[in-house]
N, C-alpha and C positions, 0 to 999 in steps of 0.2 A: 384589463386591456392588454397588458404585456403578454399574457398567456394566449390571448385570442390571436395576436399577430404571430406568435410562435407556432401555434397550431396551423395557421394558414401556410407558413413556410414548410411545415412538415408535410401537409397534404399536397402541396405543390411539388415538392421534391419526390415524394412517394409516387406521384402519378407518372413520373418520367423515369423512375428507377426500376431496374430489373429486380424483382423480388428475390431472385435466387442469390443476389449479392449480399443481402442482409442475412446475418446468421440466425438460424432458427432458435438457438439458445445462446444469446449473448451473455458473456460472463460479466456481471455487474459487480464491480469491486468497490467497496466502501473505503475511501482513502483515510487511513488512520482511524477507522471506524466510520464516522460521518462527521468530519471536522467542521463542516459548515453549520452543523446543528448542535453538536455537543463537544466538549473539550477533547482534543485529539489524543489518540492512543491511551484511552482510559476504558475501563470495563464498561462504564455507562455508555460510552460512545459506540462500542462494539455491539452491545445488546440492542441499542436503538437501531443500528444498521441491520441487524438480524430481523428485528420487527418490521423494518421497512421492506425487507425482501431481497437483500443482497445475496449473491451466490458465493462471494469470496470476501474475506476480511483482509484488507491490505494493512500491513503494520511494519514498524521498524524495531530493530533490537540493538541494544548496547550491552556492555559488560561492566559489572561492579568489581570492586576490589576482592570480594569474596566469591568471584566467578559465577555470580548469578546473571542469567540472561533476562534483561529488563526491557520492557516495551517503551521505547523512547526514540524520537527522531534525532535529537542531538545527544552527544555524549556528555552534555552539561545541562544546567537548568536555564532554559530560555527566559530572558528577562521579561518578555511580553506576556507570558502566561503563568509565571511562578510567584508564589508567596512563600517567603522563607519561614521556617517553623519558629524562628526566634525574632521575626520582624526585621531582620537585616534587609536593607534595600538591595535588590539585584538589578543591575543596570546593564545597558549594552556594553559598557566598558569593562565591567567586572564579571559578566555572566560565565565566562570560560574558567573562572577561578572555582566555580562550583562544579567540579569535575566528577562525574558519576563513577569513573574508573578508579578514583581515589577514595570512594565511599563504600561502606558496606550497604547491603540492601536495607537493613534496618534504618540506616540514616536516610537513604533515598526515600523510603516510605513516608517520612515525616513531612516532606515538601508537598504543598498544595498546588496543583497545576490546573485547577478548574475555576476557582472562585473569581479570578480576575477577568476571565473571558479572554478572547483573542480579538484585538482591534481590527484584524483583517477580515473577520467574519462577524458582522454586526448582529446577525440574528442568532448567533450561537448562544445557547443557554449557559448561564454562569452557575456552576455547582461545585461544591467541594469535592475534589478528586485527587488521586495519586497515580503514580506510575506503577503498574502491576508487573510482576514477573511474567515471563511468557508461560511458564508452567501454570501459574494461577489463572491466567487468562484462558488458556486452553481448557482447564478443568471447569471453569465457570461457564464457558460457552457450551461445552459438551453437555454439562448438566442442565443448562437452560433449554437447549434444544430437545433433550430427552424429556424433560418435565412438560414442555409445551407441545410435544409431539410435532416438531417443526422439521422441515427438510434440512439435511446436513449442509454445512457450509464448508468451503475450503479456506486455506490460509495462504496468504502471499507474504512471505517473511523476508524483509530486506536486511541484509548485513550492511551496516553503516561503516564500511572500511575505507580508510584513507591512508595510503602508504606513509605520508608525512606525519601522521599521528600515531604510528605504531609505538606501543609501550609508553605512550603519554596519555592518550584518551581511549585507547583500547589495546588489547593484546595483539601479538603478531598474527598475521593472516591465518596461519595453520591452526593456532590455538583458538582463535575467534571462531573460525569455521567449524572446528570439531566440537566446541561447546554447543553451538546451535544445532549441529547434526545429531549429537548425542541426545539432546532434549527432544528433538523431533521423533527419534526412534523410541525413547523412553515413554513418550506420550502416545505412541501408536498412531500418529497422524501422517506418516510418510506418504500414504496413498491419496491423501487429500490436501496436499500442500505443495508449494514450490518455494524455492529460495531465489531471491533476486539480489542483484548488486550492480552498481555503476562501474565497479572495477572488476576486471577479468580475473584477478588473482584468486580471490576466494571461490569464484565459480570453477576455475580450473582445479583448485584443490579439492573442492567438494566432488567434482566429477571423478577424480581419482579415488576418493574414499568410497563412493557409491555411484556408479554410472546410471543407476536406475532412478535416482531421485530427480524430480523435475526442477528445472532452473529457468530463470528469466534474466535476460541481459538488458539492463536499463541503459538508456541512451539520452543524452541531453538534447539541447535545441539545435545542435549542429553535428555534422558528421555524415560520411557516406556509409551506407549499410555494409558494403563489402569490406571496406577498411575496418569498420568496427568488428565485424564477424571474424576477421583474420586474427584478432587478438585472442580468440578462444581456441582451446585445443580440441574442441568438439562442437557439435551443432546443438544449441540450446532448444528447449521446448517452446520458449516464448521470446519474442523480441518486443521490448517495451520502450518505445521512443516517446519523447515529448510530442504531444498531439499535433503540434504545428508542422512536424516532419511528415505526417501521414499524407500520402497521395496514392493514386492508382498504381504507380510503378512499385512503390514500397510494399503495398498490400499484395500485389502480384508476386513480387520476389519472395516474400515470406511464405505465401501459400504454395508457390512452386517448389519451395524447399521444405514443405511440410512443417513449417514453423508458425505458431500462432502469433498474431500481432495484437497487443493490448496496450494502447497508449495511455499516458498520464498527462496531467491531471485536468480533466475536462469538466468545466463548471458552468459555462454559459450555454443557455438553451440552444442557440443557433449552432454553436460549436458541437454540442452533443449530437444534434440532428445530423450535421454534416459528417461527423466521424462515423456514426452508425451507418449512414448511407454509403460510405466508402467500403463497407464489408469487413470491418475489423471483427476480431473474435471476442473482444471484451473492451470495457472502458473502466478506468479508475477515476473516481470523482469524489469530491468533498460533499457533493449533494446527490447521493444515490437515489433519493426520492425523485429528483428531476429526471434522471436517466431512466428509471423504471416507468414513469408516466409517459415520457416521450417514446420509449421503445415499445410500450404496449400499444401505442397508437399507430405504429408503422410495421411491427413485426409480421413476417409472413405467417399465414395460417397453415397449420399442419394438415 
């Protein structure tokens, strides 16, 4: 019944929408893989997202003591999703003590981040899983795509930089950025990836290292686009605001400046529909299966 009413909304909106506003090829990004369905930022979640048909894998990276680039949203082990290898209880009060920047990757690899499930995502499958290195993830994805003869996917890689946490939970911005950039080059994915960040510092550093690499400027739930953009030394390829900031004026501003607009994180069916109808270039979602189904119902015919 829920989907019936959702589709009524879709067809109602589509009937009064200029089809030229809707992107012919919407970039459907699986947030942390497909977090609504499988444990976030795990190989299993990314493979599932590929099977669903995403065009881009959105992910976060942090750094270990031995300078490994690891796929993780927090630079510590989140108490809601982590099982300690020795049974020690990880709580909201002590979770930041389990600092990934103070561990080697061999130590990180021992923590289970899938068996508990995530209480925020009730239909998420519970499976034993670990945080992979970015290198291992890219290798696995590329091999899987080749083996299955599937379309290539892109990578949206977020640097989790926070000025207050420099040299405590991650290295200085220049070191952090260079580690990520060097891995992208070593893995040969420069032409099918972008680097994103909420902080302008790593993006400005990256642009100086290599102005040809695509970047996305992440923006929270508040802020004026011109004020935000003034923080950058250059014009990014993508502007990525919280989806509640998206309106006709923002979409027009981005497209007038030849910047793609790809909002995050859009999970509700009605919100997904509304955002697509605004004419965005892509959507980041924990439920890419929902986005694909809705988009297929309203996308313009070639």
